[in-house]
C-alpha positions, 0 to 999 in steps of 0.5 A: 630745092638747091638750084645749080648755075653753072658758068659753062665758059669756065667750064668750056675753058677748063676741058679744053686745057685739061683734056686731049684733043678730039676731032669730030667726024667732019674734022672739027675740033670738039674736045671742050665741048666733049669735056663740057658735056661729060661735066654737066652729065656728072652734074646732073647724076648727083642727086641733090641737083635738079635745077640747072642754068648754064650761062656762056659768053657768047662772045668774050666782049661786053659793055665793060670793053666800051668802058675800059680799053684794057679789059678782057677780050677774047685775044689770046683764046685758041682759035679751035677753042673759040670755035667751039663755043657756038657748039657748047651752047648747042650741047648744053641745050640738047641736054635739056638745061635752060641756057643763057648766052650772053652778048652785052652782059657776061656770063657772070652777070647773068648768074648773079642776077638769078642768084640775087632774084631766087635767093628768097624764093619759095622752095629755094634752099640754096643757090650753088654758083659753079664757078670759082670766079672772085666776082661771083663772091659779091653775091654770096649770102650767108649759106643761102648763096654760095660758089662752088669751085667743082675742080677743088670741091670747095663750097664758099659761103660769106664767112668763106668770103671773108676768110678767103679775102678778108672783106665782106661779099658787099666789098668785093667790087672795091677790093677787086678795084683796088687790088686788080684782077688779071683774069678780067684786065683790071690792073688795080691801084699801084701800092694796094696789095691783097693784105693792106686793102683788106684791113682798109675795107674791112673797116670802111667798106667802100673806095669813097668811105676812105679818108683820103688823109691817112693820118684820119685812118681809124686802122693801122696799115703799113705803109698807110701814107703812100696808100693813101696818097697812091688812091687820091692820085688814082680815084678816078681809075678806082672808081672805074674799076670797081665798076668793071668788077661790080656784077650787072644784076639786071640781066633780063632772064625770062625763066622763073626758078621753076623753068629750071627743073631738069626733066631729062634730056630730049632723046632725039637732038641730044642722040643726033648732036652726039652722033654729028660730033662722034660722042659715042661714049656719051650717046646712052649716057645721060641716064634720063630721057625727057617724056614727051 
């Protein structure tokens, strides 16, 4: 079997910015939730999809915000989208899916924890992380744990991670710590661009293994001296940024992999929510109702 782990926050944002506004009968904006439901239903219709969980950032805050003031927050998120976060979790649950709402941790932490925990479980052929987020590349393993960009229909295995970033999955946090990740508010280290960072980390693996003197580097990198100087001057920041980019793999998930098997949607709760939100076309479109 394949286990599909979905970044619900990403799907909600994607739906909000890609689809037209829709109002519920009571006037609430629900367009993003409708888009989320539709994409989850489309996923569940695929024959190879049987075990699914969806993680959400219940708040766009986590322990990382306590470590670094510049880390991403919900600031700038449209209020009409923020208001749909609780509804999104309700919708995924009404669909009969396992839902992981994150507060202290982030959705990616939950997805990474589950992937690492279940990658060698009996009967698990592959774990598919349904998100294009760069952070998740660090838990990709061979073709057993892969990421899936559903919008672009791109699957990335371990070879794909190396092809895309120039480093192995284990070095992704170091890579993001040096290059930065604007989506998460990680600024990176001055002068460390993608190409030079990949060359250095491909050889040394981790930030602390990079010799402080460029004359001692075993790789020929353009501007090596200035890179080494910048890293020496910003080593504390580089290690902090790497820490921010490192997934926490100890999220307290109570389910086991068997609990993720989708048995269908509970008809009464799902249809009641569809009526509440005015999702007439989705009301009977699930295709499978849960028995009992």
